[in-house]
Steps between C-alpha positions, in 0.01 A plus 500: 500500500855535374646375827289184492578439133873543559489267802330232289755549222787477750365169637463366145854602404647352818334168414652519150836605645511178702465291183818341371692731267255790536787737420372790706457629855224721640562791737260752650617844607261771619204352311694450177562150364829428328552185297876449475658281234846347528602395152519736332448753777182703481200622692125555466349771721132481597361800682162645592404842369218574741402850377402363158380159630757307300780251548806562289734226384841583357623192315681412179576867429126578501257662741169321552223699670221288642165659584254384763209319336205515740305234310783247523623631840853478358773717354501457122720614211242681288660442158512120538244427772763304695466488877807572709609147601477348149673808358791473744525125434519572126768767549708268721473230233601741224797610711604137549489437124739784420 
């Protein structure tokens, strides 16, 4: 489940990366997604944590732990109810506004 979710997120981010002035680049290394920012330099790290059925996002000096929601068939941040793609979009936007 995590692999499919991360693949979908990677495709989404690559589409956004190709937009004018996206301000970031996406890399995948060994199943981990890195979102690299140029100005100012920075990085988000998105990684599966298979033993606990979570995806972890390290961004904006915070760790976000998304749990698998079988009803929604998506990874969700429990405290806000945000699904992974909208959450990452929000974090990228917040980063851009800094």
